[in-house]
C-alpha positions in Angstrom: 0.6 25.7 -25.4 -2.9 27.5 -24.6 -6.2 25.3 -24.9 -8.5 26.3 -27.5 -12.0 27.0 -26.7 -13.6 23.2 -27.5 -10.9 21.9 -24.7 -13.7 23.3 -22.2 -16.4 21.6 -23.4 -18.1 18.5 -21.4 -16.1 15.2 -21.8 -17.8 12.5 -24.3 -19.7 10.2 -22.8 -17.9 6.8 -21.7 -19.2 3.4 -22.0 -17.4 0.6 -19.4 -15.0 3.2 -18.1 -13.2 2.6 -14.7 -16.0 4.7 -12.3 -14.9 5.4 -8.9 -16.8 3.3 -6.4 -17.2 6.5 -3.9 -20.1 8.5 -5.2 -19.9 11.8 -2.7 -17.2 12.5 0.0 -14.1 11.5 0.0 -12.1 9.3 -1.8 -10.7 5.9 0.0 -11.4 3.6 2.5 -8.4 2.1 4.0 -5.7 3.9 6.0 -2.9 3.8 3.1 -5.4 4.8 0.3 -6.9 7.8 2.6 -3.2 8.7 3.4 -2.3 9.0 -0.5 -5.4 11.1 -1.2 -4.2 13.3 1.8 -0.6 13.6 0.8 -2.3 14.8 -2.5 -4.3 17.3 -1.4 -1.5 18.7 1.0 0.3 19.6 -2.2 -2.6 22.5 -2.3 -3.5 21.9 -6.1 -7.3 23.5 -5.8 -9.8 23.0 -8.0 -8.1 20.7 -10.2 -8.4 17.6 -7.8 -12.1 18.9 -7.5 -12.8 18.2 -11.1 -10.4 15.5 -11.5 -12.6 13.5 -9.0 -15.5 14.4 -10.9 -14.1 12.7 -13.8 -13.2 9.6 -11.8 -16.9 9.4 -10.4 -18.2 9.7 -14.0 -16.0 6.9 -15.3 -13.8 8.8 -17.5 -11.1 7.0 -17.3 -10.7 3.7 -19.3 -7.7 2.0 -18.5 -5.0 2.1 -15.4 -1.8 0.1 -15.0 0.5 0.3 -12.2 4.2 -1.0 -12.8 7.5 -0.2 -11.0 8.3 3.4 -11.2 5.0 4.6 -13.1 1.3 4.9 -13.8 -0.2 4.8 -17.0 -3.8 5.7 -18.3 -6.1 6.6 -20.5 -8.6 9.6 -19.9 -11.5 10.6 -22.1 -11.9 14.0 -22.4 -14.0 16.2 -25.0 -11.9 15.0 -27.9 -12.6 11.7 -29.9 -9.0 10.2 -29.0 -8.7 9.9 -25.0 -5.6 11.1 -23.4 -2.6 9.2 -22.7 -1.7 9.6 -18.8 1.7 9.4 -17.0 2.6 9.3 -13.4 5.9 8.5 -12.5 7.5 7.9 -8.8 10.9 6.5 -8.3 11.0 2.4 -7.6 13.4 1.8 -5.2 16.6 -0.3 -6.3 17.1 -4.0 -5.1 19.4 -3.3 -2.5 16.7 -1.1 -0.8 14.1 -3.7 -1.2 16.5 -6.5 0.2 16.8 -4.1 3.3 13.4 -3.6 3.7 12.5 -7.3 3.2 14.7 -8.2 5.5 13.1 -5.7 8.2 9.8 -7.2 7.3 10.6 -10.8 7.7 12.4 -10.5 11.1 9.4 -9.2 12.5 6.4 -11.8 12.8 3.8 -9.3 12.8 4.7 -7.3 9.4 5.2 -10.9 7.5 1.8 -12.2 8.8 -0.3 -8.9 7.8 1.7 -8.8 4.4 1.0 -12.9 4.0 -2.5 -12.0 4.6 -2.8 -9.4 1.8 -2.9 -6.5 4.2 -1.0 -3.2 5.1 -0.2 -2.5 8.6 -0.4 0.9 9.6 3.2 0.5 11.4 4.5 -0.3 7.6 5.0 3.6 6.7 6.8 4.2 9.7 9.1 0.9 9.0 9.8 2.2 5.6 10.3 5.7 6.5 13.1 4.7 9.2 14.8 2.9 6.2 15.2 5.8 3.9 12.5 4.5 1.8 9.2 6.2 2.2 6.1 4.8 1.1 4.1 8.4 0.1 6.0 11.1 -2.1 6.7 13.7 0.4 6.9 16.6 -2.5 4.7 17.4 -5.7 8.2 17.6 -7.2 8.6 13.7 -6.6 5.9 12.9 -9.2 6.3 13.1 -12.9 3.1 13.8 -14.3 2.4 14.2 -17.8 -0.8 14.2 -20.1 -1.6 14.3 -23.5 -4.1 17.0 -23.4 -3.6 20.8 -24.2 -4.1 21.8 -20.8 -0.7 23.6 -19.5 -1.8 22.9 -15.9 -0.2 20.2 -13.8 -1.8 18.1 -12.7 -4.9 18.8 -15.0 -8.1 16.8 -14.7 -7.3 14.4 -16.7 -4.0 13.4 -14.5 -6.2 14.3 -11.1 -9.2 11.7 -11.9 -6.1 9.1 -12.6 -4.9 10.1 -9.0 -8.3 9.2 -7.5 -8.6 6.2 -9.5 -5.3 5.0 -8.0 -6.2 5.4 -4.5 -9.1 2.9 -5.2 -6.9 0.9 -6.8 -4.8 0.8 -3.7 -8.2 0.1 -1.6 -8.7 -2.8 -3.9 -5.2 -4.3 -3.8 -2.7 -2.5 -1.4 0.3 -4.3 -3.4 -0.4 -1.8 -6.1 1.4 0.8 -3.7 4.5 -1.3 -3.4 4.5 -2.5 -6.8 4.8 1.3 -7.9 7.7 1.7 -5.5 9.0 -1.4 -6.8 8.1 -4.7 -5.9 5.6 -6.8 -7.0 3.1 -9.0 -4.8 4.4 -12.3 -5.8 8.2 -11.1 -5.7 7.6 -9.6 -2.1 5.7 -12.5 -0.6 7.7 -15.1 -2.0 10.6 -13.5 -0.7 9.2 -13.0 3.0 8.4 -16.9 2.9 11.7 -18.0 1.7 13.6 -15.3 4.4 10.7 -16.9 7.1 11.2 -20.1 6.1 14.9 -19.7 7.0 14.2 -18.6 10.5 11.7 -21.5 11.2 14.8 -24.0 9.8 17.0 -22.5 13.1 19.0 -19.9 10.5 19.1 -16.3 10.7 18.7 -13.6 8.1 18.4 -9.9 7.3 20.3 -7.0 6.4 22.3 -4.1 8.0 22.0 -5.9 11.5 23.9 -5.1 14.5 25.1 -6.4 17.8 23.6 -4.9 21.0 26.7 -2.6 22.4 28.6 -3.9 24.7 27.4 -7.5 24.7 30.1 -9.2 22.5 30.8 -9.9 19.0 28.3 -9.8 16.0 27.5 -13.1 14.7 27.4 -11.6 11.2 30.9 -10.4 11.7 32.4 -13.9 12.1 29.7 -16.1 10.2 29.1 -13.3 7.3 25.3 -14.2 7.7 23.4 -11.1 9.1 20.4 -11.3 11.7 17.3 -9.4 12.3 14.1 -9.4 14.6 14.5 -11.7 17.6 17.8 -12.6 16.7 19.2 -9.2 15.8 18.0 -7.9 19.4 19.8 -10.9 21.2 23.1 -11.3 19.0 25.8 -11.4 21.2 24.1 -11.1 24.7 26.7 -12.9 26.8 25.1 -15.6 29.5 24.5 -14.4 33.1 26.9 -16.0 35.2 25.5 -17.3 38.7 27.8 -14.9 40.7 26.5 -11.8 38.8 23.8 -9.6 39.4 20.7 -11.2 38.7 18.8 -8.0 38.7 20.1 -7.0 35.1 19.2 -10.3 33.7 15.6 -9.5 33.3 16.5 -6.3 31.1 15.1 -5.8 27.8 18.3 -5.9 25.5 17.0 -3.4 23.4 14.0 -0.7 24.0 10.3 -1.8 23.5 8.0 -0.1 21.1 6.2 2.6 22.4 3.2 1.4 21.4 2.0 -2.2 20.5 1.2 -3.0 16.8 -2.5 -3.1 15.8 -4.1 -6.3 14.7 -7.8 -4.9 13.5 -8.5 -5.7 10.3 -11.4 -5.3 8.1 -14.0 -7.4 6.5 -12.4 -7.3 2.8 -9.1 -9.0 4.0 -10.0 -12.1 1.9 -10.0 -9.9 -1.2 -7.3 -7.9 -0.8 -5.0 -11.3 -0.1 -6.5 -12.9 -3.5 -5.7 -9.7 -5.3 -8.2 -8.7 -8.4 -9.9 -11.4 -10.2 -9.3 -11.7 -13.8 -11.5 -10.8 -16.6 -13.1 -14.2 -17.4 -14.5 -14.1 -14.1 -15.9 -10.8 -13.9 -12.8 -8.5 -13.2 -13.1 -5.5 -10.9 -17.1 -5.9 -10.8 -17.0 -9.1 -9.4 -14.6 -7.8 -6.9 -16.9 -4.8 -6.0 -19.7 -7.1 -5.3 -18.3 -9.2 -3.4 -16.7 -6.2 -1.0 -20.2 -5.1 -1.0 -21.2 -8.5 0.2 -18.7 -9.1 2.6 -19.6 -5.2 4.3 -22.9 -6.4 5.1 -22.5 -9.9 6.6 -19.5 -7.9 8.6 -22.3 -5.2 9.8 -25.0 -8.0 10.5 -22.2 -10.6 12.5 -23.5 -8.8 15.8 -27.3 -8.8 15.1 -29.3 -11.3 16.7 -31.1 -14.0 14.0 -34.5 -11.6 14.2 -32.7 -8.4 13.6 -30.8 -10.1 10.5 -34.1 -11.5 9.3 -35.9 -8.4 9.7 -33.2 -6.2 7.9 -33.3 -8.9 5.2 -37.3 -8.8 4.5 -37.3 -5.3 4.5 -35.2 -5.6 1.3 
């Protein structure tokens, strides 16, 4: 269907819309948000993304909801009624998520970061190795639809939704995992349960295997698979006194090429708590707190005199 002439008019002005926090330049602050935008822009969508970014900054998106397998939104265009927008992305089935959760719980680094409301950069690689990539690799993986008469996909309304979605990932990284099929509550409850099993002396996981040549796999005899350190050491035989001791100090599995990063930003607590409800200020409160945390973080290394001088200049 060809768009009518009046569809090229400027969009109707919106009061109280979801306005992008970024007023210029790139959108996205966290690595996962920037990565999502990078993937979108790699699809060579041209000026459609540029126009959508302008819509996002004008506050034309009225509503944005993330659920397993789909994102829905309403975007105000030039017509009186807002356009319904839908972006579908395959949610992973329960079996895949159980395997992912076992891998995450088996490594304290991942569990600690997720339980603190943060996504370590190594998470993307872990998901990819499990055959469940976090981000779409091709534009065809995204099922896009908009109620506007524009035949282009994505149209500017879809593009605006993409950019607001990237900022939603900034505010709460669990929106990305929820889109793929696991809510914050479900994932963290599962990790706590699995980590608790380890603390109680049990083993956990899925798809684990014993070290080659190291003896039988405990999962094969007990029916309980293992991951993490238990997975690495499963079946490793004890070294007898008359054996060569030099191989006792060799790691049973290869060590990672790079150590995990531990750097976190000043907004970690906000991401851990999630978005505040409308009764206490909603996204507006979160944004004010986010700015305050950034200022406190930037002033952390300043001397009292420098900090007082900066505060007095406001």
